[in-house]
C-alpha positions in Angstrom: 0.0 0.0 0.0 1.3 3.4 -0.9 2.2 5.7 2.0 -0.2 8.6 1.7 2.6 11.0 2.8 4.6 10.2 -0.4 2.7 12.7 -2.6 1.4 15.2 0.0 4.3 17.6 -0.8 3.6 17.6 -4.5 -0.1 18.1 -4.0 0.5 21.0 -1.7 3.0 22.6 -4.0 0.5 22.5 -6.9 -2.3 23.8 -4.7 -0.3 26.7 -3.3 1.1 27.7 -6.7 -2.4 27.8 -8.1 -3.8 29.8 -5.2 -0.9 32.3 -5.4 -1.7 33.2 -9.0 -5.2 34.2 -7.9 -4.1 36.4 -5.0 -4.9 40.0 -5.7 -1.5 41.4 -4.5 -1.1 45.1 -5.0 2.1 46.0 -7.0 1.9 49.6 -5.9 2.5 49.4 -2.2 2.8 53.1 -1.3 -0.8 53.4 -0.3 -0.9 50.2 1.9 -1.3 50.5 5.6 1.6 49.5 7.8 1.3 46.6 10.3 0.7 47.4 14.0 1.6 45.5 17.1 -1.4 43.2 16.7 -0.3 42.3 13.2 3.4 41.7 13.9 4.3 41.8 17.6 7.8 42.4 18.8 9.3 39.7 21.0 12.5 40.4 23.0 14.3 37.1 23.4 17.5 38.5 24.9 16.8 37.5 28.5 15.6 34.0 27.4 18.8 33.4 25.3 21.0 34.4 28.2 19.0 32.5 30.8 16.4 30.1 29.3 14.5 29.7 32.6 10.9 28.4 32.9 9.4 31.8 33.6 10.8 33.4 30.4 10.0 30.3 28.4 6.3 30.4 29.5 6.0 34.2 28.9 7.5 34.1 25.4 5.8 30.8 24.5 2.4 32.5 25.1 3.5 35.4 22.9 4.6 33.0 20.1 1.3 31.1 20.3 -0.7 34.4 20.0 1.4 35.6 17.1 1.3 32.3 15.2 -2.4 31.7 15.7 -3.3 35.2 14.5 -1.0 36.1 11.7 2.1 33.9 11.6 4.6 36.8 11.6 6.6 38.5 14.4 9.8 40.4 15.1 12.6 39.2 17.3 14.8 41.7 19.2 18.1 41.0 20.9 18.6 37.8 19.0 22.4 37.8 19.3 23.4 37.0 15.7 27.1 37.9 15.4 27.7 37.2 11.7 25.0 39.4 10.3 27.0 42.5 9.3 29.5 40.3 7.5 26.7 38.5 5.7 25.2 41.8 4.5 28.7 42.9 3.3 29.1 39.6 1.5 25.8 40.0 -0.3 26.9 43.5 -1.5 30.2 42.0 -2.7 28.7 39.2 -4.6 27.2 41.5 -7.2 30.7 42.2 -8.5 31.7 38.5 -8.9 32.7 37.8 -12.5 31.9 34.1 -12.4 28.5 33.1 -11.1 27.5 29.4 -11.1 23.8 29.2 -12.2 21.4 27.5 -9.9 21.6 23.7 -9.8 19.8 21.3 -7.4 18.5 24.4 -5.6 22.0 26.0 -5.0 24.0 28.7 -6.6 23.2 32.1 -8.2 19.8 33.3 -9.6 19.8 36.5 -11.6 17.3 39.3 -11.3 14.2 38.6 -13.4 14.2 34.9 -12.5 11.0 32.9 -12.2 12.1 30.3 -9.6 11.9 29.9 -5.8 9.0 30.7 -5.9 8.2 29.4 -9.4 5.6 31.8 -10.7 4.4 33.3 -14.0 5.7 36.7 -12.6 9.4 37.5 -12.4 11.4 37.9 -9.1 13.5 41.1 -9.3 16.4 40.2 -7.1 19.8 38.6 -7.5 20.5 35.8 -5.0 23.0 33.2 -3.9 21.3 30.2 -2.4 22.8 27.4 -0.2 21.0 24.3 1.1 22.1 21.8 3.6 20.6 18.3 3.7 23.8 16.5 4.8 26.6 19.0 4.3 27.4 22.2 2.5 30.3 20.7 0.6 28.4 20.5 -2.7 27.6 24.2 -2.8 29.1 25.9 -5.9 31.1 28.4 -3.8 32.6 31.3 -5.7 35.6 31.6 -3.4 36.8 30.5 0.1 36.4 33.9 1.8 32.7 34.1 0.7 32.2 30.5 1.8 33.6 31.3 5.3 31.2 34.2 5.8 28.1 32.4 4.5 28.8 29.3 6.6 29.3 31.5 9.7 26.0 33.1 9.1 24.2 29.8 8.5 25.7 28.4 11.8 24.6 31.6 13.6 21.1 31.1 12.3 21.0 27.4 13.1 22.1 28.0 16.7 19.3 30.6 17.2 16.7 28.4 15.5 17.4 25.5 17.8 17.5 27.7 20.9 14.0 29.1 20.2 12.5 25.6 19.5 11.5 25.3 23.2 9.3 28.4 22.8 7.4 26.7 20.0 7.0 23.6 22.1 5.7 25.8 24.9 3.3 27.6 22.5 1.8 24.2 21.8 1.6 23.2 25.5 4.2 20.5 25.0 7.4 19.7 27.0 10.2 22.2 26.1 12.3 19.4 24.5 9.4 18.1 22.3 10.8 19.3 19.0 14.5 18.5 19.6 14.5 14.9 18.4 13.1 16.0 15.1 15.9 18.6 14.6 19.1 16.8 15.5 20.5 17.6 12.0 18.1 20.1 10.5 17.7 20.8 6.8 18.1 24.4 6.0 18.2 26.7 3.0 19.7 30.3 3.2 19.5 33.0 0.6 21.6 36.1 0.3 19.5 38.4 -1.9 20.2 41.9 -3.2 17.4 44.0 -4.5 17.5 47.2 -6.6 14.3 49.2 -6.5 11.7 46.9 -8.0 10.5 48.0 -11.5 7.0 49.5 -11.5 4.3 46.9 -11.7 6.7 44.0 -10.8 7.7 42.0 -7.7 11.0 41.8 -5.9 9.8 38.4 -4.7 6.4 37.1 -6.0 3.6 36.3 -3.6 4.1 33.0 -1.8 4.0 31.1 1.5 7.2 29.6 2.9 7.6 25.9 2.9 9.7 25.8 6.0 9.0 24.9 9.7 9.8 28.6 10.3 11.8 31.2 8.5 14.3 33.7 10.2 14.8 36.8 8.1 17.3 39.6 8.5 17.1 42.6 6.1 18.5 46.1 5.8 15.0 47.3 5.1 11.7 45.6 6.0 9.4 48.2 4.6 9.3 46.4 1.2 7.9 43.3 2.8 4.1 42.9 2.4 2.0 40.3 4.2 -1.7 39.4 4.1 -3.8 39.8 7.3 -6.7 37.4 7.2 -8.2 39.2 10.2 -8.2 42.5 8.4 -8.6 41.1 5.0 -5.9 43.4 3.8 -2.3 43.5 2.5 -0.1 45.3 5.0 3.5 46.6 4.8 6.0 45.6 7.5 7.5 48.3 9.7 11.3 48.7 9.4 12.7 47.9 12.8 16.5 48.1 12.5 18.4 45.3 14.2 15.3 43.0 14.6 14.6 39.8 12.8 11.4 38.8 11.2 10.1 35.3 12.0 7.3 33.6 10.1 5.5 30.3 10.1 6.1 28.0 7.1 3.8 25.5 5.5 5.3 22.6 7.4 4.6 24.2 10.8 1.1 25.1 9.7 0.5 21.4 8.9 2.0 20.2 12.2 -0.4 22.6 14.0 -3.3 20.8 12.2 -3.9 24.1 10.3 -4.5 26.1 13.5 -1.5 28.3 12.7 -1.5 29.9 9.2 1.4 30.0 6.8 0.9 33.6 5.8 1.2 34.8 2.2 3.7 37.5 1.6 5.9 39.2 -1.1 8.4 42.0 -1.6 8.4 45.2 -3.5 11.6 47.0 -2.8 11.2 50.8 -2.7 15.0 51.2 -2.7 18.1 49.0 -2.8 17.9 46.4 0.1 19.6 43.2 1.2 17.7 40.3 2.6 19.1 37.1 4.2 16.3 34.6 4.9 17.0 31.2 6.6 14.4 28.5 6.0 14.6 26.0 8.8 13.3 22.4 8.5 13.5 19.1 10.5 16.1 16.4 9.8 15.5 15.2 6.3 14.4 11.6 6.8 12.6 12.0 10.1 8.7 12.1 9.9 7.2 14.7 12.1 3.6 14.1 13.3 0.9 16.7 13.9 1.5 18.0 17.4 -0.5 15.9 19.9 -2.0 18.9 21.6 -3.6 19.9 18.3 -5.5 16.6 17.9 -8.6 15.3 19.7 -11.7 13.3 18.9 -13.3 16.3 17.3 -10.2 17.4 15.5 -8.3 14.4 14.1 -4.9 14.8 12.4 -5.3 16.2 8.9 -1.9 15.0 7.8 0.3 11.9 8.2 3.7 12.3 9.8 5.7 14.4 7.2 9.5 14.3 6.7 11.4 17.0 4.7 11.8 14.4 1.9 8.1 14.1 1.5 7.2 17.7 2.1 6.2 20.6 -0.1 9.7 22.0 0.2 11.4 19.0 -1.3 8.7 18.8 -4.0 9.5 22.4 -5.0 13.3 21.9 -5.0 13.6 23.9 -1.8 
């Protein structure tokens, strides 16, 4: 008998792509309202990262739950990333590289005007270098060793932070703080160093999409080009630019694990001026199936999804 999880990723990829083409996403964002604290709350994780005690975990877990149930986006302050400035500098530098290995197996350079990641009928006006780790980063087409050192340091920084905030997500679900850790012993991740010029009129810097990840950590030099959809307000909203903060958003995998009680929020980018963006898409260990969280299942709400591994997920089906 065929495992019903085998094609769930492909079916989700086709469904989300079809839905995205129908979203009425404004390309002129100047008249859009900005988010407020109810749309994208600001969480200060500094105290928890220095002393991950139960009181802080419970306080922040409640904030994570509220944000993820309502909108799926939030800011993180005092996150402690040390390699961020060097990553921004490397992104600026890469535009001048003479040799740029084209994207293969989801890694390498994509040029401005591409129609991949996300694959849409509309173009994505940014230039990016993308890395992905399933086992190692050794097969990345690195342009040079110095660039590799910076990118690997940034990825390691992100991975440490992602693992350290997993207990907050467990707390948000009412589960033991170590609930997610066995699923993330060797997490899959994808990281993108993206440079944007001002988006041409009527186009997208990144086309409307939802992330396929468990969650995404995003650092940017300017968040005001990020636009997200509020189902509560039934409106597209622009993110506020909060220098030094990260943006965190729920991906499709985490939405499934919540039994669809947490949304994977649609979003896109229209850059009003040159900007750099470094998103980190965080997923569980490749071959480990992750079930719907037990606290999201009862007699009246059975699990909508079988246990899903990265290898059977929407991310893998889309080459992400």
